[in-house]
N, C-alpha and C positions, 0 to 999 in steps of 0.2 A: 695305130688299136689293135689290140687284138681281142676277137672274140670267138667265143666256145658255145656252141650251144646244142644241151643235150649228147653230149659227148660221152658215150660207151664203148670202154675195150674191154674183152673178155680171153684171157689165157685158160683154155680150157673150160674145168667148172668157176674157176676163181675169177669174180667181177673185181678186175682192177679199177677202172674207172666206170661211174656209177649216172648214168643221166646227169653229165655235169654240165652248168651253165654260168660262166662270167662275163667279164668284160675290162679288160685291162685300158686304161686311159692313159693320154698320154699327159706329160709336166707333172709327173708325182713319181716317185719310187711304188712301186706295188710289191709287198712279200708274198710270198706263197708258201705255205706250210701247212703241216702235218706229221702225222708222227709215222714211223719206218713203217713200208709198207701202202701207205695211204693213196699211193698212186698219182706225185708229183712228179715223178720223173715221167711216168709212162703219159702223162697229160702233156707234158713240154714236148714230147717226142711226137704227140698225135699233129700238135700245130704247127712241128715242123715238117709233117709229112712222114717223119721216120719208119712210125707205124700205120697202119689203118684202122679208124674206129668201126666197131662193127654199126653205129648208129650214130647220128650228129654229124655235126662238122665244126672246123676251126678256120679260122681266115685270119690273115695280116695286112690291116688295112683294105680290106673288101675282098682280099684275092685270097687263093690257097698257094702255098706254098712251093707247090712245083708248076706254077703258071708266073710268077715273077721271072724276069726277064733278068734281071741279075741279081740271086737274093742275096747277098754279101752287100752289096748297098742299096738295100732294105731293108736286113733283118741281121745281126750279129747274134750267134749263138756260143754260148760255152754248156755243153753238158757232160763229153769227158775230155779234159785237157789231153790227157795221154794218148789221146785216138792220134799220132803222129807219125812221119815216115821214121824211124829212128835213126837210117844214116844220112839224114840231111842235117843240114845246120838250120837253127832257126830262122836266118835269114833267105835260105834258098826254100823253107818251107811256106814261109809268107809268097813269096816270088812266082811259087807254083799254083798258090790260090789267086793271087792279084791277077795273072796273066791271064787266066778264065773268068775272071770276073772286070776284065775292064781299066781297072786297077793300076795307076802309075806309081814307078819304083821311088819316086819321092815319098807319094804316103808309106809304103812300108819303112822307111826311115824314120818317117813320125810317129809310127806305133812303136818300132823298138826303140826308140827314144824314150815316146810316153810312157811304157812299161818297164825302162829299166833294164833292158839287155844289152844295152849297149858294147858292153866288155865282150859278152859269151854271143855275139850275132853270130859268128862265123863257126861256134861250135857246134860239133854234132848234137843234136836234139837228144839221142839216146842217153847222152851220160848228164843231161840233166837231174839236178835234184826235183824233190814234189814242187817245192816254190817256185823255182824256175819253170817248171813246167806250167806252171797255172799261169806263169808270168806271159809267157808264148799263146796259151789258150786264149785270153785276154785279150791279148794282140790281135787274132785272128777274127776275136768280134767283132773289134774295133776297125778292123781293114779297111772296108767298106764305107766308113763314116755313115754309118745306118740310123735310120730313124726309130728302128726297136732295137733293144736288146733282150737277149732271153739267157737267163746265167741260173746256172744251176751249180749253186754252192762255190760261189767264186771265193771265197776267202781263203779253200781249204788249202791248207800248206804254208800259205803267207806268215811274214813275220810279222809282229805287231806294227812296226811300219807301211808294211806293205796292206795290211788290211784298214788303217786309217786313211791311207790314199785310195784303195777301190770305194770305199765307204764315201769319200768326195767327191770320187770321178763320178759316181752314180747319181748322187745329189746335183751334181754339176749337169749332168745329161739329162735329167728330167727338168731342172731350171729352163734346160734351154726349149725345154719342147718336146722332149722324148720321150716314147714309152720304153719305160725298164721296169723289166720284171723278173723277181728274184727269188730263188729258193735257198732256204738254209736253216738248219737245224740247231745255230748260235741264236736264241731267244735276245741276248745282250745285245748281240750286234743288227738284228732286228729293231729293235726298239729302238735305237738313234740313226737306223737309215731308212726304214718302209715310212711311209705317210698314210699308206693303205693297206689292206691285210684278205687275202683268199686265203682260206683255213677249210683243209679237207680230213677227212677223216673216212677212211674204208671207201673211197673212191665219191664221196660224198659233199659236197658244199657245209660247211658248218657255219662259216661266217663271211661276211660279205660288206666290210664297212671303215674308218678309219680305223687306223692304230688305237687312238686315245679313247672311240666307242669301246672297241674290242677289250681293253682295260678295265673301263669302265664299268661295263657291263658282267663282267666274270669274275671281278674282285671290291670287296668290301675295302669301304675308306676306314682306315682304325686313327687315331687321334691319340698319342703317347704323351704323358702327362707325367710330370713331375714335382711332389708338392713334397715338405715336409708336414702339411696337413692333408696326408692321400687320404685317409680313413675318413675321416669329415667332409672330406671335397667327393668322395665314392659314392660316400650316403646322399649329397647334394645331387650327383647329378642322376643317381636312381628315382628319386623323388620326382626329377623333373621329367623322366622319360628315357633317360639313357641309359647304358647298361656297363658301368666298369668292371672291370678285372684286373687285382692289385696283384703284381707279380712279384715274387720272391726278392726281384732287387729296389722294391720301391716303386715302381713302375706300373702307373695307372694305364690300363689300353680301354679304352672309351671306344664303343661302337654307338651307333643310332643316335650321336650329335655332334653336330658342326663346334669347331675350334671355337667360332667369336661364342656361342653359348656358353662352351664351360667356362671362360675367362669372363663371360659377365656372371656366372654365379661364384667364381672363385670372389669375384671380387664385391660382390655384396653381401659376404660371407668371412670378409675380411681374410681369403687365405690367400697363401704366399705361394705363387707360381714360380721354379724353377726351369722348367720345359714346358712348351704348348706346340705339336709339332702331328699335322696331319698327315700321315703317311696312306699312298694310294699302293697298292699292288702291282707285281712286274708284271711284264707282259709271259716271263716264264709260268709265274703262278697263273694268270689266267690262260695261258693254253693249255697245262694241263686236267685244270678244273673242267674247260671247255671241249676237251677230247680225250675225256678218260673214258668213255664207252665207247671209242673206236681206235684204243691200241690194238693191234694186232698179238705182235710180240712185248714179252717182258722184259723189264730194264728199267731200268728205272720204273741286296746288292742295290747300290743304287748304277745303271749305266753311267756312263759317260756320257758328257753333252756332245751331240753332235756338232761338226762344226758346220757355220753356215754359211751359205754361198748363196750370188746374185746371179742371176741371169747374165750372160758376158764377160763374167769372171775365166781366166785364161783355167784350162785343165791342166790340174797338177800334175807331175812327170813323176814315176814311181821311183822311190831310190834306186839307187844302180844293187845290181846283184851282184854276190862277190866270184868274179873269177874262178872257174873251173879248169882243172888240166883237159884236153882232148885226151878221152878214154885209148884211141888207137896206139 
């Protein structure tokens, strides 16, 4: 479990994290969302002891990171996958870490196979592509078989197969009772991965709730209705307290009325229905709505269903990376 209590961090006059408190529970994937500059990376660094807060505290399983006797066996972290010795092979990079943490060589072979680096394990990491470097960073996070995982943008640089793999792996680890805390700017990926969300803006907590609740509280359900009697149906809906808007394509968009009631009105009036589809807003729409006032920098479908995993299911192995030539 991860606990943050009243975390505050300033850089000069700028407050990066502002009196932030939350708890990341085991047994579920917790997504960490916020606009650019919201303080997500700073918060993760504070949890891992890479920065000192000006006020507040952060603990992992009740201890500060610096007090963990063998940190990699308690918490695995991916903050910057490219923070590696470029002259070492992937295997030797993992070996150096393993030797300082009491991790055996057998585990190195396991994580190399798990992340799909078998064919390039003896290649220099400095010649890796972005996706291969990301795989190596994930291998480092998994090296100590930790109960807590902190992952910052873990799908960055991965191909579609790799994205599905890391999504399934995170859900598998959570199903095993581990604590999984993951940040991402890909809303569609969080929608199918995260069970719970912690959302911040300008360093402050905006939301701490289930993904489903977050979407429901921030978006409005619309019922899409298609009928050859659209105008008559729209009038009946209006008389019954709903709001129906007829589009140029003949589709009725109905608010403030459930699909079942629309069907009853159509049946009572002898009106034909060709479509009656309730539609809930997306995580992206909910996120944009709730963080609208927290964006510091300008800029700016239905997500695929997440694979279901049960406790005890073997961990998936990532599809193997394409071998690359040694740059030497």
